[in-house]
C-alpha positions in Angstrom: 40.1 57.7 39.2 36.6 58.0 37.8 35.2 55.1 36.0 32.8 56.0 33.0 29.8 54.0 34.0 28.3 54.5 30.6 30.8 52.5 28.9 30.4 49.7 31.6 26.8 49.5 31.3 26.6 49.9 27.5 25.0 47.0 25.4 27.3 44.7 23.5 25.9 46.0 20.2 23.7 48.8 18.8 20.0 48.5 20.2 17.1 49.8 18.4 14.7 52.1 20.1 12.0 50.8 22.2 9.2 49.1 20.3 11.0 48.7 17.0 11.7 45.0 17.2 8.1 44.6 18.4 7.0 45.4 15.0 5.9 42.7 12.4 7.4 43.9 9.1 5.2 44.4 6.2 4.5 41.2 4.1 3.5 41.8 0.5 1.6 39.8 -1.9 3.3 36.4 -3.1 4.8 36.4 -6.5 6.0 32.8 -6.8 4.2 29.3 -7.4 6.2 26.0 -7.2 6.6 24.7 -10.6 5.5 27.6 -12.5 8.2 30.1 -14.1 5.5 32.6 -14.9 2.3 32.1 -12.5 -0.7 34.4 -12.8 -0.2 37.0 -10.0 -3.4 38.2 -8.5 -1.9 39.1 -5.1 -0.9 42.5 -5.1 -3.7 44.6 -6.8 -1.6 45.6 -9.8 -3.0 46.8 -13.0 -3.3 43.8 -15.2 -3.3 46.0 -18.2 0.2 47.1 -17.4 0.8 50.9 -18.0 0.3 53.6 -20.6 2.7 53.2 -23.6 3.1 57.0 -23.2 4.4 56.3 -19.7 6.8 53.5 -21.2 8.2 55.9 -23.8 8.7 58.7 -21.2 10.6 56.3 -18.9 13.0 55.2 -21.7 13.6 58.9 -22.7 14.3 59.6 -19.0 16.8 56.7 -18.7 19.1 59.0 -20.7 19.3 61.2 -17.6 20.1 58.6 -14.8 23.2 60.6 -13.9 21.1 63.6 -13.0 19.5 64.3 -9.7 15.8 64.6 -9.9 14.0 67.9 -9.4 13.5 67.9 -5.7 10.4 70.1 -5.9 8.9 67.9 -8.9 8.0 71.1 -10.8 6.7 69.4 -13.9 4.8 66.7 -12.1 3.3 69.3 -9.7 2.1 71.2 -12.5 0.7 68.3 -14.3 -1.2 67.0 -11.3 -2.5 70.3 -10.3 -3.7 71.0 -13.9 -5.2 67.6 -14.3 -7.3 67.7 -11.0 -7.7 71.5 -10.6 -5.5 71.7 -7.6 -3.4 74.3 -5.9 0.3 73.3 -6.9 1.6 74.7 -3.5 -0.6 72.4 -1.7 0.7 69.2 -3.3 3.4 66.9 -1.8 5.1 63.8 -3.6 6.4 60.7 -2.2 7.8 57.3 -3.0 4.5 55.9 -3.2 1.6 56.8 -0.8 3.4 54.9 2.0 6.1 57.4 2.3 3.7 60.1 2.9 2.2 58.2 5.7 5.6 57.8 7.4 6.4 61.5 6.7 3.1 62.7 8.4 3.7 60.3 11.2 7.2 61.6 11.8 6.1 65.2 11.8 3.0 64.9 14.0 3.5 61.8 16.2 5.5 61.7 19.4 6.0 58.8 22.0 2.6 58.3 23.8 0.6 59.9 21.0 -1.9 57.5 18.9 -3.5 57.0 15.7 -6.9 55.6 14.9 -7.5 53.3 12.0 -10.0 50.8 11.0 -9.7 47.2 12.5 -8.8 45.9 9.0 -7.1 48.9 7.7 -3.9 48.9 5.5 -1.0 47.9 7.7 1.2 50.8 6.3 -0.7 53.1 8.7 0.2 51.2 12.0 3.9 50.7 10.8 4.4 54.4 10.4 2.8 55.2 13.7 4.8 52.4 15.5 8.0 53.5 14.3 7.4 56.7 15.9 6.6 55.1 19.1 3.0 55.9 18.9 0.0 53.7 19.9 -2.2 52.2 17.4 -6.0 52.2 18.1 -8.2 49.9 16.0 -11.9 50.6 15.4 -14.1 47.4 15.0 -15.5 47.1 11.4 -18.9 45.5 11.5 -19.3 43.8 8.3 -15.8 44.8 7.3 -17.1 48.4 6.7 -15.7 51.4 8.5 -18.1 52.6 11.3 -17.9 56.3 12.0 -18.9 56.1 15.4 -16.6 53.4 16.3 -13.7 55.3 14.7 -14.7 58.5 16.8 -15.1 56.3 20.1 -11.2 55.5 19.8 -10.2 59.1 19.6 -8.8 60.8 22.8 -6.8 63.8 23.9 -3.5 62.0 22.6 -5.0 61.2 19.1 -3.0 63.0 16.4 -4.0 61.3 13.1 -6.8 59.2 11.9 -6.2 57.1 8.8 -9.1 56.0 6.5 -8.6 54.0 3.4 -11.6 54.6 1.1 -12.0 52.2 -0.7 -10.0 50.3 2.0 -7.5 47.7 1.6 -7.6 44.6 2.0 -11.4 44.8 2.3 -12.4 46.9 -0.8 -15.2 48.3 1.2 -16.1 52.1 1.4 -18.2 54.7 3.1 -19.9 57.5 1.3 -19.1 61.2 1.3 -21.7 62.1 4.0 -20.1 59.5 6.4 -16.5 60.8 5.8 -17.8 64.4 6.5 -19.4 63.2 9.7 -16.2 61.7 10.8 -14.4 64.7 10.0 -16.8 66.9 11.9 -16.3 64.6 15.0 -12.7 65.4 15.2 -10.8 68.2 16.9 -9.3 70.6 14.6 -5.7 69.6 15.6 -6.3 66.0 14.5 -5.2 65.1 11.0 -7.8 63.1 9.1 -5.6 61.1 6.3 -7.9 60.0 3.4 -6.0 57.4 1.4 -7.7 57.1 -1.8 -5.3 54.7 -3.7 -8.2 53.0 -5.3 -10.4 56.2 -5.9 -10.4 55.8 -9.7 -12.1 52.4 -9.4 -14.7 53.6 -7.2 -18.1 54.3 -9.2 -20.6 54.0 -6.5 -23.1 56.9 -6.4 -22.3 57.9 -2.8 -18.6 57.8 -3.2 -16.6 61.2 -2.8 -13.0 61.6 -3.7 -12.5 63.9 -0.6 -10.7 66.8 -2.6 -13.3 69.4 -1.7 -13.3 68.4 1.9 -9.5 68.8 1.9 -9.7 72.1 0.0 -11.9 73.7 2.6 -10.4 72.2 5.7 -7.1 72.7 7.7 -6.7 69.2 8.9 -7.6 66.9 6.1 -5.0 65.3 3.8 -5.9 63.2 0.6 -3.5 60.8 -0.8 -3.2 59.3 -4.2 -1.0 57.0 -6.1 0.1 56.1 -9.5 0.6 52.5 -8.6 -2.9 51.3 -9.3 -5.0 53.0 -12.2 -1.8 54.0 -13.8 0.1 50.8 -13.4 3.3 52.3 -12.2 3.6 50.4 -9.0 7.3 49.6 -9.9 8.2 53.4 -10.0 6.6 54.2 -6.7 5.0 57.7 -7.1 2.4 59.0 -4.5 1.0 62.4 -4.0 -1.0 64.2 -1.5 -3.2 67.3 -1.3 -3.1 69.1 2.0 -3.2 72.5 3.6 -0.2 74.5 3.0 0.8 74.4 6.8 1.0 70.6 6.6 2.9 70.5 3.3 5.4 73.1 4.6 6.0 71.0 7.9 6.4 67.8 5.8 8.7 69.4 3.5 11.1 70.2 6.2 12.0 66.3 6.7 11.1 65.1 3.3 14.1 63.5 1.5 15.2 66.0 -1.1 15.2 63.5 -4.1 12.4 61.1 -3.1 10.9 60.7 -6.5 13.4 59.7 -9.1 13.7 61.0 -12.7 12.2 58.1 -14.7 9.2 58.0 -12.2 8.5 61.6 -12.4 8.7 61.6 -16.2 6.5 58.4 -16.5 3.9 59.8 -14.0 3.6 63.0 -16.1 3.0 60.8 -19.4 0.5 58.5 -17.6 -1.7 61.6 -16.5 -2.0 62.4 -20.3 -3.3 59.1 -21.3 -7.0 59.1 -20.6 -7.7 56.1 -22.9 -5.6 53.9 -20.8 -7.2 55.1 -17.6 -10.8 54.6 -19.2 -9.8 50.9 -20.3 -8.5 50.3 -16.9 -11.8 51.4 -15.2 -13.9 49.7 -17.7 -12.2 46.2 -17.1 -13.1 46.6 -13.4 -16.5 47.7 -14.0 -17.2 44.8 -16.3 -15.6 41.9 -14.0 -15.9 43.0 -10.7 -19.7 42.3 -10.6 -19.1 39.2 -12.8 -16.8 37.8 -10.2 -19.1 38.6 -7.5 -22.0 36.8 -9.1 -20.0 33.7 -10.2 -18.2 33.2 -6.9 -21.5 33.6 -5.0 -23.0 31.0 -7.4 -20.5 28.3 -6.0 -21.2 29.2 -2.4 -18.7 31.8 -1.7 -19.3 35.0 0.1 -17.7 38.2 -1.6 -17.6 41.6 0.3 -18.8 44.7 -1.6 -15.8 46.2 -3.4 -15.0 49.6 -5.1 -11.5 48.6 -5.9 -9.6 46.7 -8.4 -9.8 43.6 -6.2 -12.5 41.5 -4.3 -12.5 39.8 -0.8 -13.7 36.2 -0.8 -14.7 34.4 2.2 -14.3 30.5 2.6 -16.0 28.1 5.1 -14.1 27.0 8.2 -14.7 23.5 7.3 -11.7 21.1 6.8 -10.9 20.8 3.1 -12.7 24.2 2.2 -10.6 26.7 4.1 -9.2 29.9 2.7 -5.6 28.6 3.3 -6.4 25.3 1.4 -8.0 27.4 -1.4 -4.9 29.5 -1.7 -2.8 26.5 -1.9 -5.3 24.8 -4.4 -4.8 28.0 -6.6 -1.1 28.0 -6.3 -0.9 24.5 -7.4 -2.6 25.4 -10.5 -0.4 28.5 -11.1 -2.6 31.3 -9.8 -1.2 33.4 -6.7 -3.8 35.3 -4.6 -3.5 37.0 -1.1 -4.0 35.2 2.1 -5.0 37.7 4.8 -4.2 35.7 8.2 -1.8 38.6 9.2 -4.9 41.0 9.0 -7.0 38.8 11.2 -9.0 37.7 8.2 -7.8 34.0 8.0 -10.9 32.9 6.5 -10.7 35.1 3.2 -8.5 35.6 0.3 -8.0 38.8 -1.6 -7.9 38.4 -5.4 -6.9 41.1 -7.9 -9.5 41.4 -10.9 -7.6 40.3 -13.9 -8.3 40.0 -17.8 -11.3 38.0 -19.0 -9.3 34.6 -19.3 -7.8 35.3 -15.8 -11.2 35.7 -13.9 -12.7 32.7 -15.7 -9.7 30.6 -14.6 -10.0 31.7 -11.1 -13.7 30.8 -11.0 -13.3 27.4 -12.8 -10.5 26.6 -10.2 -12.4 27.7 -7.3 -15.5 25.7 -8.6 -13.4 22.6 -8.7 -12.0 23.4 -5.2 -15.5 23.7 -3.7 -16.7 20.4 -5.5 -13.7 18.5 -4.3 
């Protein structure tokens, strides 16, 4: 009689593939403060102006079609994005937020033993996507919290398949100019994909900033990703899009979930693209209050990293009573929620979303009290 050793040696329960249980899950910004029913949430880089009323109206109209599957090819949204930004519609790909695009690219191009390269303090979604595919994550040091092209290229080897670059980056808010991005691209093999995550691109007004579209248009290994979550205020609907070479789009489409962008999300995104006035107000708010916050917080002895996003990164002393963790708690006790960054290796800093005038003044006043205490 033959004994089936597979049954005898089988685990007592289903076991995840190697590496999965070693991954620390993503932790989003806090949304609650003890003792406050409606705290001021400045922890998730959401658009404090909300979203376009046109998007809200389109969402409500689309709610009449909740029994209908979405258009799996996103035809109306595809044409709207292509027209708005002067892009070839067949080179667009859509996802449930930019995050899904990072996962899809990783699933298509990464095998166990491959690696990705990202900045030391880059967005955690990149490494989560890579490690889910059993790929190694290589971190390039960021002197002064700014991506260093030479450090990025030094991490690339024969098993590198994707280089992720947030520009502006999250959680730092820092950026590199177009010349630096092109130098990074020129230093990569043609089979390595450069993913330019431009979630905050609309807030980037620096003279040397480049949106990456032309580089993607003229290259076979560059993908630019964008989102409706930030400037358009549709974070709750999760709509992201990418502009890529057709060969990459065709490969990703083979595994992309067929209905990954829902009906109300597609309708609201199309409407949001048509509201230039809302976008202009959102940008103007950041352009007005970003430098003000930097100046005011610097005046009370805090260091603020240069930012081209809708948030700032503030450094606190390591002295007891003045640390970032204590400042975060001090703000929360007064109904203001910000983002601690110990999980990014930035335990001495807080990320603060730029709010309305009264929000920004409130934050400065509270932190002034904290520094005086």
